[in-house]
C-alpha positions as CSV (number, residue, x, y, z in Angstrom):
1,M,-18.7,7.4,4.7
2,G,-19.5,11.1,5.2
3,F,-17.9,14.2,3.7
4,Q,-16.2,17.3,4.9
5,V,-14.2,20.0,3.2
6,G,-11.1,18.6,4.9
7,D,-11.5,15.4,2.9
8,L,-11.2,17.3,-0.4
9,M,-8.2,19.4,0.9
10,A,-6.3,16.2,1.9
11,A,-7.1,14.5,-1.4
12,I,-5.8,17.5,-3.4
13,A,-2.6,17.6,-1.4
14,V,-1.9,13.9,-2.1
15,V,-2.8,14.5,-5.8
16,V,-0.2,17.3,-5.9
17,N,2.4,15.0,-4.3
18,G,1.6,12.2,-6.8
19,L,1.7,14.2,-10.1
20,P,5.5,14.6,-10.2
21,Q,5.9,10.9,-9.6
22,G,3.5,10.4,-12.4
23,L,5.8,12.5,-14.6
24,L,8.6,10.1,-13.5
25,A,6.5,7.2,-14.8
26,L,6.1,9.0,-18.1
27,S,9.8,9.4,-18.4
28,F,10.2,5.6,-18.3
29,G,7.6,5.0,-21.1
30,F,4.6,4.3,-19.0
31,A,1.4,5.9,-20.5
32,A,-0.9,8.1,-18.4
33,L,-4.3,7.2,-19.9
34,P,-4.1,3.4,-19.3
35,T,-2.9,4.1,-15.8
36,S,-6.3,5.7,-15.1
37,L,-7.7,2.1,-15.3
38,G,-5.5,1.2,-12.3
39,F,-6.8,4.1,-10.3
40,I,-10.4,3.1,-11.1
41,V,-9.6,-0.4,-9.8
42,G,-8.2,1.2,-6.6
43,T,-11.2,3.4,-6.2
44,V,-13.5,0.4,-6.4
45,G,-11.3,-1.6,-4.0
46,A,-11.3,1.2,-1.3
47,L,-15.1,1.5,-1.6
48,L,-15.6,-2.3,-1.5
49,F,-13.4,-2.9,1.5
50,R,-13.9,0.5,3.2
51,S,-10.2,0.9,3.1
52,V,-8.3,4.0,4.3
53,A,-5.3,3.1,2.2
54,P,-5.3,4.4,-1.4
55,I,-3.0,3.5,-4.2
56,S,-1.2,6.0,-6.4
57,F,2.1,6.6,-8.2
58,Q,4.9,5.2,-6.1
59,A,8.5,6.4,-6.8
60,E,10.1,3.2,-5.6
61,S,8.1,0.9,-7.9
62,I,8.4,3.2,-10.9
63,V,12.2,3.5,-10.5
64,L,12.6,-0.2,-10.0
65,A,10.5,-1.3,-13.0
66,G,11.9,1.5,-15.0
67,T,15.6,0.7,-14.4
68,M,15.2,-3.2,-14.6
69,G,13.2,-3.3,-17.8
70,K,15.2,-2.5,-21.0
71,D,12.3,-1.0,-22.8
72,R,8.6,-0.1,-22.4
73,H,7.4,-3.6,-23.2
74,E,9.7,-5.2,-20.7
75,R,8.8,-2.7,-18.0
76,C,5.0,-3.2,-18.5
77,A,5.6,-7.0,-18.4
78,I,7.4,-6.6,-15.0
79,V,4.5,-4.6,-13.6
80,F,1.9,-7.1,-15.1
81,I,3.6,-10.1,-13.5
82,T,3.9,-8.4,-10.2
83,G,0.3,-7.4,-10.2
84,V,-1.0,-10.9,-10.9
85,V,1.3,-12.4,-8.2
86,M,0.4,-9.8,-5.6
87,A,-3.3,-10.1,-6.4
88,I,-3.0,-13.9,-5.7
89,I,-1.1,-13.3,-2.5
90,G,-3.7,-10.8,-1.3
91,A,-6.7,-13.0,-2.2
92,A,-5.1,-15.9,-0.4
93,G,-4.3,-13.9,2.6
94,L,-0.6,-14.7,2.5
95,L,1.0,-11.3,2.9
96,E,1.3,-11.1,6.7
97,P,2.5,-14.7,7.0
98,T,5.1,-14.0,4.4
99,I,6.4,-11.0,6.3
100,R,6.5,-13.0,9.5
101,F,8.6,-15.6,7.7
102,I,11.0,-13.0,6.3
103,G,11.4,-11.1,9.5
104,P,11.9,-7.4,10.3
105,A,15.7,-7.4,9.7
106,V,15.4,-8.7,6.2
107,E,12.3,-6.6,5.4
108,N,13.7,-3.3,6.6
109,G,17.1,-4.0,5.3
110,M,15.6,-4.6,1.8
111,M,13.7,-1.3,2.1
112,A,16.8,0.5,3.2
113,G,18.6,-0.8,0.2
114,V,15.8,0.5,-2.0
115,G,16.4,3.9,-0.5
116,I,20.0,3.8,-1.8
117,I,18.7,2.8,-5.2
118,L,16.4,5.8,-5.3
119,A,19.2,8.1,-4.2
120,S,21.6,6.7,-6.9
121,V,18.9,7.2,-9.6
122,A,18.6,10.8,-8.4
123,V,22.4,11.3,-8.7
124,K,22.3,10.0,-12.3
125,M,19.5,12.4,-13.1
126,V,21.7,15.3,-11.8
127,K,24.6,14.1,-14.0
128,E,22.3,14.0,-17.1
129,Q,21.0,17.6,-16.6
130,A,23.3,19.2,-14.2
131,L,21.7,22.7,-13.8
132,V,18.1,21.3,-13.6
133,G,19.2,18.4,-11.3
134,W,21.3,20.5,-8.9
135,G,18.5,23.1,-8.7
136,S,16.0,20.4,-7.8
137,L,18.4,18.6,-5.4
138,I,19.5,21.7,-3.4
139,S,16.1,23.1,-3.1
140,A,14.6,19.7,-2.0
141,V,17.2,19.2,0.7
142,G,16.7,22.7,1.9
143,V,12.9,22.5,2.0
144,Y,12.9,19.2,3.7
145,A,15.5,20.3,6.3
146,F,13.3,23.3,7.1
147,S,9.8,21.8,6.9
148,K,10.2,17.9,7.2
149,N,7.3,17.9,4.8
150,L,7.5,15.7,1.6
151,V,4.6,17.4,-0.1
152,N,6.4,20.8,0.2
153,T,9.7,19.2,-0.8
154,I,8.3,17.7,-4.0
155,V,6.3,20.7,-5.1
156,I,9.0,23.3,-4.5
157,S,11.9,21.2,-5.9
158,V,10.0,20.3,-9.1
159,A,9.0,24.0,-9.5
160,V,12.7,25.1,-9.1
161,G,14.0,22.5,-11.5
162,T,11.4,23.6,-14.1
163,I,12.2,27.3,-13.7
164,V,15.9,26.5,-14.1
165,R,15.1,24.7,-17.3
166,L,13.1,27.6,-18.6
167,L,16.1,29.9,-18.0
168,L,18.5,27.7,-19.9
169,P,19.6,29.2,-23.3
170,E,19.3,25.7,-24.8
171,K,16.0,24.0,-24.3
172,V,15.8,20.3,-23.6
173,T,13.6,18.3,-26.0
174,Q,11.0,16.4,-24.1
175,P,9.5,13.1,-25.3
176,A,6.4,13.0,-27.4
177,Y,4.2,11.5,-24.7
178,G,1.0,11.7,-26.7
179,E,2.0,9.0,-29.1
180,I,1.3,6.2,-26.6
181,E,-1.7,7.7,-24.9
182,K,-4.4,5.2,-25.9
183,I,-6.3,2.3,-24.4
184,K,-4.9,-0.5,-26.4
185,R,-3.3,-3.9,-25.5
186,I,0.4,-3.8,-25.9
187,P,2.6,-6.8,-26.5
188,L,4.3,-7.8,-23.3
189,S,7.8,-9.4,-23.2
190,F,7.9,-12.3,-20.8
191,R,10.9,-14.3,-22.0
192,S,13.7,-12.0,-21.0
193,A,15.7,-12.8,-17.9
194,S,15.6,-9.1,-17.0
195,V,11.8,-9.3,-16.9
196,I,11.7,-12.3,-14.6
197,R,14.4,-10.8,-12.3
198,G,12.6,-7.4,-12.4
199,A,9.2,-9.0,-11.5
200,L,10.8,-10.9,-8.6
201,A,12.4,-7.7,-7.3
202,M,9.1,-5.8,-7.7
203,I,7.2,-8.5,-5.8
204,C,9.6,-8.4,-2.9
205,L,9.4,-4.6,-2.9
206,Q,5.6,-4.7,-2.8
207,I,5.6,-7.3,-0.1
208,G,7.5,-5.0,2.2
209,G,6.0,-1.7,0.9
210,N,2.3,-2.8,1.3
211,I,2.9,-3.7,5.0
212,A,4.9,-0.5,5.7
213,Y,3.0,2.1,3.6
214,A,-0.5,0.9,4.1
215,G,0.2,0.4,7.8
216,I,1.5,3.9,8.3
217,T,-1.6,5.3,6.4
218,G,-3.8,3.3,8.7
219,S,-1.9,4.5,11.8
220,I,-2.4,8.1,10.7
221,A,-6.1,7.4,10.2
222,R,-6.3,5.6,13.6
223,S,-7.8,2.7,11.7
224,S,-6.8,-1.0,11.2
225,V,-5.8,-1.8,7.6
226,N,-6.3,-5.2,6.0
227,V,-3.1,-5.4,4.0
228,D,-4.3,-8.4,2.1
229,H,-7.2,-6.3,0.8
230,V,-4.8,-3.5,-0.2
231,T,-2.5,-6.1,-1.9
232,L,-5.4,-7.6,-3.8
233,Y,-6.7,-4.3,-5.3
234,S,-3.3,-2.8,-5.9
235,G,-2.2,-6.1,-7.6
236,I,-5.3,-6.0,-9.9
237,A,-4.7,-2.4,-10.6
238,D,-1.1,-3.0,-11.7
239,A,-2.2,-5.9,-14.0
240,V,-5.0,-3.9,-15.6
241,S,-2.9,-0.7,-16.0
242,S,0.2,-2.4,-17.4
243,A,-1.7,-4.6,-19.9
244,F,-2.5,-1.5,-21.8
245,G,0.9,0.2,-21.3
246,G,0.2,2.0,-18.0
247,G,2.4,2.3,-15.0
248,P,2.4,0.8,-11.5
249,V,0.0,2.1,-8.9
250,E,0.9,0.9,-5.4
251,A,0.2,1.6,-1.8
252,I,1.5,4.9,-0.5
253,I,1.9,6.8,2.7
254,S,-1.1,9.0,2.2
255,G,-2.1,12.2,3.9
256,T,-5.7,11.3,3.3
257,G,-5.3,9.2,6.4
258,A,-5.4,12.5,8.4
259,A,-8.7,13.6,6.8
260,P,-11.9,13.8,8.8
261,N,-13.2,10.9,6.7
262,P,-10.1,9.0,5.5
263,V,-12.0,6.5,3.3
264,T,-13.9,9.3,1.6
265,A,-10.6,11.3,1.1
266,A,-8.9,8.2,-0.3
267,V,-11.7,7.7,-2.8
268,I,-11.7,11.4,-3.8
269,M,-8.0,11.4,-4.3
270,M,-8.1,8.3,-6.6
271,G,-11.1,9.9,-8.5
272,L,-9.2,13.1,-9.1
273,M,-6.2,11.2,-10.4
274,T,-8.4,9.2,-12.7
275,A,-10.0,12.4,-14.0
276,I,-6.5,14.1,-14.6
277,L,-5.2,11.1,-16.4
278,I,-8.4,10.7,-18.6
279,A,-8.3,14.3,-19.4
280,G,-4.7,14.0,-20.7
281,L,-3.4,16.6,-18.4
282,L,-0.3,14.7,-17.2
283,P,1.4,14.4,-20.6
284,I,0.7,18.1,-21.2
285,I,2.5,18.8,-17.9
286,G,5.2,16.4,-18.9
287,K,6.1,18.3,-22.0
288,R,6.9,21.3,-19.9
289,V,8.4,19.8,-16.8
290,P,11.8,18.1,-17.1
291,S,12.0,14.6,-15.7
292,E,15.2,15.6,-13.9
293,S,13.2,18.1,-11.8
294,I,12.1,15.2,-9.6
295,A,15.8,14.3,-8.8
296,G,15.7,16.3,-5.5
297,F,12.6,14.6,-4.2
298,L,14.0,11.1,-5.1
299,F,17.2,11.9,-3.2
300,V,15.4,13.1,-0.1
301,L,13.0,10.2,-0.2
302,G,15.8,7.7,-0.7
303,A,18.8,9.1,1.3
304,I,17.1,11.1,4.0
305,V,13.8,9.3,4.6
306,A,13.8,5.7,3.5
307,F,17.4,4.7,4.2
308,P,17.9,6.1,7.8
309,T,14.5,4.9,9.0
310,N,14.7,1.4,7.6
311,I,18.4,0.8,8.4
312,K,17.8,1.7,12.0
313,L,15.0,-0.8,12.3
314,A,17.0,-3.5,10.4
315,I,20.1,-3.1,12.5
316,S,18.1,-3.1,15.8
317,A,16.4,-6.3,14.7
318,D,19.6,-8.1,13.6
319,P,22.7,-6.2,12.6
320,L,24.3,-8.9,10.5
321,V,21.1,-9.9,8.6
322,G,19.9,-6.3,8.2
323,G,23.3,-5.2,7.0
324,V,23.5,-8.0,4.4
325,S,20.0,-7.4,3.1
326,T,20.6,-3.6,2.8
327,V,24.0,-4.0,1.0
328,V,23.0,-6.7,-1.4
329,T,19.8,-4.9,-2.3
330,A,21.5,-1.7,-3.1
331,A,24.1,-3.5,-5.2
332,T,21.6,-5.7,-7.0
333,D,17.8,-5.6,-6.4
334,P,15.3,-6.3,-3.7
335,F,14.8,-9.9,-4.6
336,I,18.4,-10.9,-4.4
337,G,18.7,-8.7,-1.2
338,L,15.8,-10.5,0.4
339,V,17.1,-14.0,-0.6
340,A,20.6,-13.1,0.8
341,G,19.1,-11.9,4.0
342,V,16.9,-14.9,4.5
343,I,19.9,-17.3,3.8
344,V,22.1,-15.5,6.4
345,K,19.2,-15.4,8.8
346,F,18.9,-19.2,8.7
347,L,22.6,-19.9,8.5
348,M,23.0,-18.0,11.7
349,G,20.2,-19.9,13.4
350,N,17.9,-16.9,13.7
351,S,14.8,-18.6,12.5
């Protein structure tokens, strides 16, 4: 695979980008130590398939599982079911045929709706901790407007939100993350309707996300990406992580694709994340960094990056189908949005 210093630098940059999203996962009750198992699976998968597309904490999947599950057990069950189903889809080579069946208007409309969901979660965070949230939001929008760089945006906005919290006269009590930091099977709740709906929504999100995010990383690396391979090892990673209380680890748009040796950089990135999680550093950071400090990044990612990009593609493919998929997804979840879009597509005879 080869190695250059640039590979390490790219890996570190992606780790820096991923850590605040790891804190977001902690805020929803996912444990850090079990999530390291998912990163180990991802490392093995990238090595086995020589894949340039790593997996990591992904804000979209964390927010979706976190908001649709009522408690930690339901959220882990949602991720577990998603992982098993996606691993089967990847192993059977069904991802690209599924995307072709759905069509670009539905796929991009669904992803645009997810952008609205992310932005709405950010707004809720701002309401919960106004000073911290507003500090994060204003700085994030300003940094992104100036640099158009998501890594700079997340690092600076989280730092600003944390500084604001430190200056507050009344300190916010952070959760005792260490209580769940163990490798131990946890009971998963499968009977709740919210778990089934949440899993269907997550599956739809990952069907679109794996194609989009892994494909973009591949284009950055100027390398073809087998999305079924990515779907296979990200699905297994989800199942293994969540079985022990860990969070989702999905395909991301990764700066490691721009490294001199993108496969090497991807492996280093996931290895570094594994080491950080095993060492227990993420919960330590989480006790000092308020979860609301990521509000600014979520808003920029959802309202300024994901929504405009995807709505433009959806409307250009089919205004009616794309619009329905977007609105229904934003109002409900990606599964219902996808189904609504597909129904409208076939009713209009656009098969």
